[in-house]
N, C-alpha and C positions, 0 to 999 in steps of 0.2 A: 218711567220707574230705568232705564235708557240712561236719560241723565241724570238721577240720582246714583245710577252707580260708575258712570263716568267721570263724577266729583270724587267719589273716595278712593277710586283707584288713581285718579291723576292727583288725589290729595297724599296719598299714598306713595305711589313712585319721586313727590313734588319733597317730601319731611324725608326720606332715604337721601336723593341729593342733595341736602341739607346737611347731611349727617356723616358727608363725609369729613374728618375730622384732618384738618392741611396742618394743620398747625404740629398735628401728631405725625404724618405721613412725612412731612419734609425733615421734619425732627431726626425722625428714625430712619431713614432714609439716605438723608444726608448727609447727618450730624453725629449718628450713632445717640441721639440724646431724645431723653422723654419730657420734654416739655413741662408735662403734670407734677415735675420732681425737682421743678427750679423756678425762682421768680415768686410769681403769683401763683402759680400753677393754674392760669386758666388756658383754656385752649382755643387765644386769640393773635391776633396779630400783632399785638402790643407789647403781649409777653414772649410771643416769639421772638420778635426784633431785641428784646430784652435779652434773650438766651442765645439765640443762634446767631445776633447780628444784624442789623439797618435790612440787606438784601435778602437774608428770611423772612424776614418778616414783614419786608414789602409784597415779596410773593405770597405768603398768604394772606395779607390783608384783598390783594389785587383776586385772589383765588376766591374767597368767602364772599366777593361785593359781588364777583359772577354767579354766585351760588342760586343768588334770587334773579340777579338782572338775566339771565339766561330764558330763564321758567320765565318770570314774568313778559320778556319781550318777545319768545315763540309762541306763548299762547294769548298772547293779547290780539293777535290776529285771527283770532280762532273764537276767540270768547273772551270780552274783557275782565268779565266776572269772574269767570274762572282762573283769570291769571292773577288776578290781586287775591284770590283766597290762596291758589297754591304757593304764591308767592309767600306768603305768609308762614304757610304749613313748612318753605324753606327754613323760614328764621326759627321757627319753633326744632328743626331739626336738627340746627345749628346749636342749639340751647341745651337740648337732649340729644346728642346724638348715639342710635342706638349701637353705633359701632365705636363709642366710646364710653359704655356704662352710662349711660344718660348727663353726662357731664364735661359741657362744653363750654365756646366762650362769650360775652355779652351781646354777643351779634349787631354790634355799630355798623361791622364793616358790610353784611349782609344786607341789615337794614339801609345801607346807604344805595348799593343794589337797589333793593326793593323800590325804593322812595326815584332814584336818578329813572328807573325805567318804567314805571307809572307818570313822570315827566316827559318821556319822551314819546313812549308808546300808549298811553289811556287819554292825560290829560293834555298832551301835546303840549307842554308850554315848559319845556328846561330853562329857560331862564330865571323864571320867578321859583318855580317848583323845589329846581331843583342844584340850580345855582346860588339863591341865596343860602340856602343852608349849607353848601360847599365853604363859601365865601363867609358869615359868619366861626364855624367851624375854624377854620384858618384862622381867624383875626384873634380868635380865642386861642388857640392853640399856642400863634408863635409870642402875644400876652404873658400868657400863664405860663406854658409851657409844661402844660398836664394835655394828658388825651382824655384823661377821665370827661374832666372840667367839661372841653370842647365838645364831646360826646354828647353831655348830657346837653347843655345848649343847642347846641348844633339841630338833635333830634329835638328838640323843645320847640327850636325854630319850624322847622319841617313840620312835625305835627298843626302849627297852626297856621301855617301856609297853608295847608291841605285844603281847608274850610274855607279858603277863597275860590279853589279851583271846585271845576262841573260835577266832579264823579266825586257822591257825598258815600258811596263804597267803599274807594282808595283813599278816602280822608278817613272811614273809620279806618281802615287797615293799617292806617300810616300811624293812626292816632294811639291805639292800641299796642303795634309793635314798639313807637318809643317811648310810650310811659311804661312797656315791662324791660326794656333794657333799659331805663333810667333804673326803675327801679333794682331790677340785677345791678346796678353801681351804686348801693343804697351804703355798701360800706367804704369805695370810695370819696361820697358823699361825707360822713364823719371823718373822713381823714383830712377831708378839703377846709373843713368847717375848722379842723385842730388843726389846720398848717402842717398836716404831716402825710399828706400825699406826694408821692414820689413825684420829680419831673423829668423830664426827656433829657438825657442827659448832654447830646451835642449842643443842646437849647441853653441848657443849664452853666453853661461854662463862662 
């Protein structure tokens, strides 16, 4: 019974930590701007970068990565299964933040932190589990200049690679989160197909 209670409390705490809307916090605190009212209205690093500038976008992405990375890395030393589960709840919190009317981002950065932490502290294979998806993301990003396309391809690669690793629970977690993040990109997928998707400005010049 105590184990169940621990899982419930830890999952709630992870969700609340993941719910911190850094794009909103940084936008309002330092730029007096609500990023939800501009661009795509998304509370993620890409929209923050478009609305607030590259530096702000980079900070948001870094902080969103740390949401799940911190949780998984700390809990992995105590209970790897709990770490995997709580990392998932951090990502859910990012997508449906209680502190921002349950309207958050698409969790690409948060999922990246989740995958990197699992590769480092659970599967102990940063080069394959973490490095290959990141390399694929960068290649697609530079080639096509679209964050959405690079995210979709990178997350797909991470999900596939996760099944070559020893921890099946981690593979399930990575696959579920990647699939959900890709699903949240469905409007982007339509725009990509119709060749209407926005490209990153400084790369498309």
